[in-house]
C-alpha positions in Angstrom: -4.1 10.8 22.2 -3.6 12.5 19.0 -0.5 14.4 18.5 0.2 17.4 16.0 3.5 17.5 14.5 5.9 20.1 16.1 6.7 23.1 14.0 10.2 23.1 12.8 12.1 26.4 13.5 14.6 27.3 11.0 16.9 30.5 10.9 14.7 31.8 8.2 11.5 31.4 10.1 13.0 32.8 13.3 14.1 36.0 11.3 10.6 36.4 9.7 9.0 36.2 13.4 11.6 38.7 14.8 10.8 41.0 11.8 7.0 40.7 12.3 7.2 41.5 16.0 9.3 44.7 15.4 6.8 45.8 12.8 3.9 45.4 15.3 5.8 47.2 18.1 6.7 50.1 15.6 3.1 50.3 14.4 1.7 50.6 18.1 4.4 53.0 19.0 3.5 55.2 16.0 0.0 55.6 17.4 0.9 55.9 21.1 3.9 58.3 20.8 1.8 61.5 19.7 -0.9 60.6 22.4 1.8 60.3 25.2 3.3 63.5 24.0 0.1 65.3 24.0 -0.8 64.0 27.6 2.5 64.9 28.9 2.4 68.4 27.4 -1.2 68.9 28.6 -0.1 67.8 32.1 2.8 70.2 31.9 0.6 72.9 30.7 -2.1 72.3 33.3 0.4 72.2 36.0 2.0 75.4 34.9 -1.5 77.3 34.7 -2.4 75.7 38.0 0.9 77.0 39.4 0.4 80.4 37.7 -3.3 80.7 38.6 -2.3 79.9 42.3 0.2 82.6 42.4 -2.1 85.2 40.6 -5.1 84.2 42.7 -3.1 84.8 46.0 -2.0 88.2 44.6 -5.3 89.5 43.0 -8.4 87.1 43.9 -8.2 85.2 47.0 -9.9 86.6 50.3 -7.5 89.0 52.0 -7.4 86.9 55.2 -9.0 83.5 54.5 -10.9 82.2 57.5 -11.4 85.6 59.1 -14.8 86.4 60.4 -13.9 89.7 62.0 -16.7 92.1 61.0 -15.7 95.1 58.8 -18.3 98.0 58.4 -18.5 99.2 54.8 -20.8 102.0 53.4 -22.2 102.5 49.8 -23.3 105.9 49.5 -26.2 107.0 47.1 -24.6 107.7 43.8 -21.5 105.9 44.2 -20.1 104.4 41.0 -18.7 100.8 40.7 -15.3 102.3 40.6 -15.6 104.2 43.7 -17.0 100.9 45.5 -14.1 99.0 44.3 -11.7 101.6 45.5 -13.2 101.8 48.8 -13.3 97.9 49.2 -9.5 98.0 48.5 -8.9 100.9 50.9 -10.5 98.9 53.6 -8.5 95.7 52.8 -11.7 93.8 51.9 -10.4 92.9 48.4 -6.9 92.6 47.1 -7.1 94.3 43.8 -9.9 96.9 42.7 -9.6 96.4 39.0 -10.1 92.6 39.4 -13.2 93.5 41.3 -14.4 95.9 39.0 -14.0 93.5 36.0 -15.6 90.7 37.9 -18.7 92.7 38.8 -19.1 94.1 35.2 -18.6 90.6 33.7 -21.1 89.1 36.1 -23.6 91.9 35.6 -23.4 93.1 39.1 -22.1 96.5 38.3 -25.5 98.3 37.9 -27.1 96.4 40.9 -24.9 97.4 43.8 -27.2 99.2 46.3 -26.7 102.0 48.7 -26.5 100.8 52.2 -24.6 100.0 55.4 -23.0 96.6 55.2 -21.1 94.2 57.6 -18.3 92.4 55.5 -15.3 90.4 56.4 -11.8 89.9 55.1 -12.4 86.1 54.8 -15.1 86.8 52.1 -14.5 85.9 48.4 -15.1 88.3 45.5 -18.4 86.7 44.7 -19.6 86.7 48.3 -18.7 90.5 48.5 -20.6 91.3 45.3 -23.5 89.2 46.0 -24.0 90.9 49.4 -23.6 94.4 47.9 -26.2 93.6 45.2 -28.7 92.1 47.6 -28.7 95.2 49.8 -28.4 95.8 53.6 -32.0 94.8 54.3 -33.0 98.4 54.5 -35.1 99.7 51.6 -33.5 102.5 49.6 -36.8 103.6 47.9 -40.3 104.0 49.0 -43.6 105.0 47.6 -45.6 108.1 48.6 -49.0 109.2 47.3 -50.3 112.6 46.9 -54.2 112.8 46.5 -55.8 115.4 44.3 -57.4 118.0 46.6 -54.5 118.0 49.1 -53.1 121.3 50.2 -49.5 122.0 51.0 -50.1 121.6 54.7 -52.0 118.2 54.1 -49.0 116.9 52.2 -46.7 118.0 54.8 -48.5 116.3 57.6 -48.7 113.2 55.5 -44.9 113.3 54.8 -44.3 113.6 58.5 -46.7 110.7 59.5 -45.2 108.5 56.9 -41.7 109.2 58.2 -40.4 111.0 55.1 -40.0 114.2 57.1 -39.0 114.5 60.8 -41.1 117.7 61.2 -43.1 120.0 58.7 -41.4 123.4 59.5 -38.7 123.3 56.7 -41.1 121.8 54.2 -43.7 124.5 54.8 -41.3 127.3 54.7 -40.0 126.2 51.5 -43.4 126.0 50.0 -44.4 129.4 51.3 -41.5 131.3 49.9 -40.8 129.2 46.9 -37.2 130.2 47.3 -34.9 128.0 45.5 -37.4 126.6 42.9 -37.3 129.4 40.4 -35.7 127.0 37.9 -39.2 125.7 37.2 -40.5 128.3 34.8 -44.1 128.2 36.2 -42.8 129.0 39.8 -40.4 131.8 38.5 -43.7 133.3 36.7 -45.5 133.1 40.2 -42.7 134.7 42.1 -42.5 137.5 39.4 -46.5 138.0 39.6 -48.2 140.6 41.5 -49.9 138.2 43.7 -46.8 136.4 45.1 -46.9 138.3 48.3 -50.6 137.5 48.9 -50.4 133.8 48.4 -50.5 131.6 51.6 -47.8 129.3 49.9 -46.1 130.2 46.6 -46.1 126.5 45.6 -49.7 125.6 46.5 -51.2 124.0 43.4 -47.9 122.8 41.9 -47.2 119.8 44.0 -48.8 117.4 41.5 -50.9 114.6 42.8 -49.7 111.1 41.9 -47.7 108.1 43.3 -44.1 108.5 43.5 -41.1 106.4 44.3 -38.4 108.4 46.3 -35.2 107.6 48.0 -35.6 106.8 51.8 -33.0 109.4 52.3 -34.9 112.1 50.4 -35.0 115.7 51.9 -37.6 118.3 51.8 -36.0 119.7 48.7 -35.9 116.3 46.9 -39.6 115.7 47.6 -40.7 119.2 46.4 -38.7 119.0 43.2 -40.2 115.6 42.5 -43.6 116.8 42.7 -42.9 120.0 40.8 -41.4 118.1 38.0 -44.7 116.0 37.6 -46.7 119.3 37.2 -44.4 120.0 34.2 -45.2 116.6 32.9 -49.0 117.1 33.2 -49.3 120.7 31.9 -48.0 120.2 28.4 -48.0 122.2 25.4 -51.7 121.6 24.4 -52.8 123.0 27.9 -50.6 126.2 27.1 -52.2 126.7 23.7 -55.7 126.4 25.0 -55.0 128.7 28.1 -53.8 131.2 25.5 -57.1 130.9 23.6 -59.0 131.7 26.8 -56.7 134.5 27.7 -55.6 132.8 30.9 -52.0 132.2 32.4 -51.0 128.8 33.6 -51.3 129.9 37.1 -54.9 131.2 36.7 -55.7 127.9 35.2 -54.3 126.0 38.0 -56.0 128.3 40.4 -59.3 127.8 38.8 -58.8 124.0 38.7 -57.9 123.9 42.3 -61.2 125.5 43.2 -63.1 123.1 40.7 -61.2 120.2 42.5 -62.5 121.1 46.0 -66.0 122.0 44.8 -67.1 119.0 42.9 -66.8 115.3 42.1 -65.0 114.6 38.8 -68.2 113.8 36.9 -69.3 117.5 37.5 -65.9 119.3 37.1 -66.9 120.8 33.7 -70.3 122.1 34.8 -68.6 123.9 37.8 -66.0 125.2 35.6 -68.9 126.7 33.3 -70.5 128.4 36.3 -66.9 129.9 37.4 -66.2 131.0 33.7 -69.7 132.5 33.4 -69.2 134.5 36.5 -65.8 135.8 35.4 -67.2 136.9 32.1 -69.9 138.9 33.8 -67.6 140.4 36.5 -69.3 138.6 39.3 -67.5 137.5 42.5 -67.0 133.7 42.3 -68.5 133.2 45.7 -66.5 129.9 46.3 -66.8 128.3 49.8 -63.6 126.5 49.2 -61.5 129.7 49.1 -63.0 130.8 52.5 -62.1 127.2 54.0 -58.7 127.5 52.7 -58.1 130.6 54.7 -60.1 129.8 57.9 -59.3 126.0 57.9 -62.9 125.4 58.8 -64.3 122.1 57.6 -67.9 123.0 58.0 -70.2 122.9 55.1 -72.6 125.7 56.3 -70.5 128.7 56.6 -71.6 131.5 58.9 -71.5 135.3 58.4 -68.2 135.6 60.1 -66.7 133.2 57.7 -68.1 135.0 54.7 -66.9 138.4 56.0 -63.3 137.3 56.6 -60.8 139.7 55.5 -58.5 138.0 52.9 -57.9 138.3 49.3 -58.9 134.6 49.3 -62.5 135.7 50.0 -64.1 135.3 46.7 -67.4 136.5 48.3 -65.9 140.0 48.7 -63.1 140.0 46.1 -64.1 139.6 42.4 -62.0 137.4 40.1 -59.7 134.5 41.0 -58.1 134.2 44.3 -54.2 135.1 44.7 -53.4 131.5 44.0 -54.6 127.8 44.1 -56.2 126.5 47.1 -55.1 122.8 46.6 -53.1 120.6 44.3 -55.6 119.9 41.3 -55.9 116.6 39.3 -55.2 116.6 35.5 -59.0 116.1 35.1 -59.7 119.3 37.1 -57.1 121.2 34.8 -58.8 120.0 31.7 -62.2 121.0 33.1 -60.8 124.5 33.9 -59.6 124.7 30.2 -62.7 123.0 28.7 -65.9 124.1 30.6 -69.3 122.6 29.8 -70.2 124.7 26.7 -73.9 123.8 27.0 -74.0 124.9 30.7 -72.0 128.1 29.8 -74.4 128.9 26.9 -77.5 128.4 29.0 -76.3 130.6 31.6 -75.8 128.5 34.7 -74.2 130.9 37.4 -75.0 129.2 40.8 -74.5 125.8 42.4 -74.8 124.4 45.8 -74.5 120.9 47.5 -77.5 118.7 47.0 -76.3 115.7 49.0 -73.2 116.1 51.3 -72.7 112.3 51.4 -72.3 111.9 47.6 -71.2 115.3 46.7 -73.8 115.8 44.0 -74.6 119.4 43.2 -77.6 121.4 42.3 -77.2 124.1 39.5 -79.3 127.2 39.1 -79.4 130.0 36.5 -80.7 132.8 38.7 -80.1 134.0 42.1 -83.8 133.3 43.1 -83.5 129.6 42.0 -80.3 129.4 44.0 -81.7 130.8 47.1 -84.7 128.5 46.8 -82.1 125.5 46.4 -80.3 126.8 49.6 -83.3 126.8 51.8 -84.1 123.4 50.6 -80.6 121.8 51.2 -79.2 123.9 54.0 -80.8 121.5 56.7 -78.8 118.8 55.2 -75.6 120.7 55.5 -76.2 121.6 59.2 -77.1 118.0 59.9 -73.9 116.8 58.2 -71.9 119.2 60.1 -73.4 118.2 63.5 -72.5 114.6 62.6 -69.0 115.1 61.4 -68.0 117.9 63.8 -68.9 115.7 66.7 -66.2 113.4 65.8 
């Protein structure tokens, strides 16, 4: 077996080896020392922060009674601010600190999403659980949609609102619409109340509850609904309409009144033609002779009016009283208002002064220039009206 010569250790070589070992250890320690110091410092800092957070969380953030499932009723009222909600939560011992909840909700973007409602919370819930539930709602809708159709009267609107559960009954709504009291802040209602026909009107607010689709609070009162609808009338009847009415020498109320008659008398395609007939009659001082004003007073839905209907003693009887009726007979659409302001100029210049229903099923009208032509048309189409009445009144 081959042998290697053993290394001879001398004092000098031993000294060199020891110095080399110390150098290596020193070099390694110079690297590890700052790392160890950093790690130890970090552990101390984390420990300190963890201890401090634990103390802080126990005082400000943790559930008030961890593990508790006892139900606590909590209510958010309509219009409650985030501050009020936070105050109420702390007052009912559902959170530890109102400011912390407020800052948390703001930071997480919950501040503007808290919904009105009645909630069941517990003192075992965390801040995030409470905030999440308040933003999801209590399962009961806070808003709903209602739709007012062009041509509806105040009474029709009231019945619809009751049917939809918006109103418990119609009495309060109808009385407010009848008197208009409390709505004079709307300039057009103030004008109506100050006008000479106010006392003759069936409902002061008739014609001004604008047809449209609305989103209202489920807690909305009769006042709330009326104001919402009145505000839409202001949005529809803007300055160009006022300027045009002034050109025609008409007030806003007269325009809305005429528009309501047009709305009930015709389909949209013939609005401007019916408007031309009415404008022509007004210029010549003729009674407007509108069936819809009779129906508004009597409540009849028959197409063929009889002599008793036409003889009804009312300022709304436009067969007996010249000029416009005391006020609107329904809520007109924007299209009907435009037609009242802009009648068909050709029809107006050609002197069309009469119209009657041509087809009760489609609403198409027959227009005439003279009374004789109109009477001939009535003889032709009256049997259709009577047949329509027999068919519809039977139901």
